[in-house]
N, C-alpha and C positions, 0 to 999 in steps of 0.2 A: 504494500500500500504506500502511496505517495504521502509523506507527512510534511515535507518542506519543498517549496517551489520558489526559486530565486531567479527572476528574469530581469534583474537590475541592469541598467545601462546597456540596453540592447537596441536603442533607437526604435522601439516598437511604437506604432502609432495607431490612431483610430480610437474606438471606444474600448474600455476594459471589457473583455469577453464575458458575457453573462454566463457562459457555460462553465466558468470557474466555480460557480456555485454548486456544481454537481460533484466537485472533488471533496467529498465529505470527510475524508481522512486528513485533510490539511490542518496542520497546527501552526504553520508559518508560511506567509505569502509576502514576497517582496517584489514590487513592481516599480520601485523608485528609479528616477533618472531616465525615464522614457519620454515619449511624446504623446501619451494617452490624453484624450480630451473627452469632454462631455461629463456626464454624471457618473457617480459610483453606482454600479448596477445593484438593484435590490436583491438579486439572486445571491449575493455574497452573504446575506443574512442566513442562508442555509448552512454556512460553515460554522456549526456549533462548537467544534473543538479548536477553532482558530484562536491562538493566544498572541500571535505577532502578525501585524499587518503594516506594511510600509508602502504607501502610495505617494510619497513626497516627490517633489521635483518633477511633476508632470503638468499638464495644462488642463486640469480638471475644473469643472464649474458646478454651480449649484450648491445646495446646502449639504451639510454632513448628515447622512441618514441616521435616524434614531437608533437603528440596530448597532451602530458603532459606539454608542454611549458606554458599552461595557469595557471599552478599551481605555486605558490610562493614557492621556495625551501628555507627552513630555516635551518641554521646550528646553533645549540645551543651550547654555550660554557658551560663547566661544572662549577658549582658554587663551589668555594673553600672557 
């Protein structure tokens, strides 16, 4: 079973595929640093075991879906 999927920095574009919601065994999903646009697909709410999600550094729009409230949003300060 696939538990971690890291597609970071691959210049992927378009919408985040809604089919990712059918990968029920995922605990970690990283899509950061791509060219994804549009909204976060509601199908990701099906990933009940997901504990890590990184969709930063894309061109996403819209509001953060309510199902993502279970994640702790962290803001890291730069180290000087």
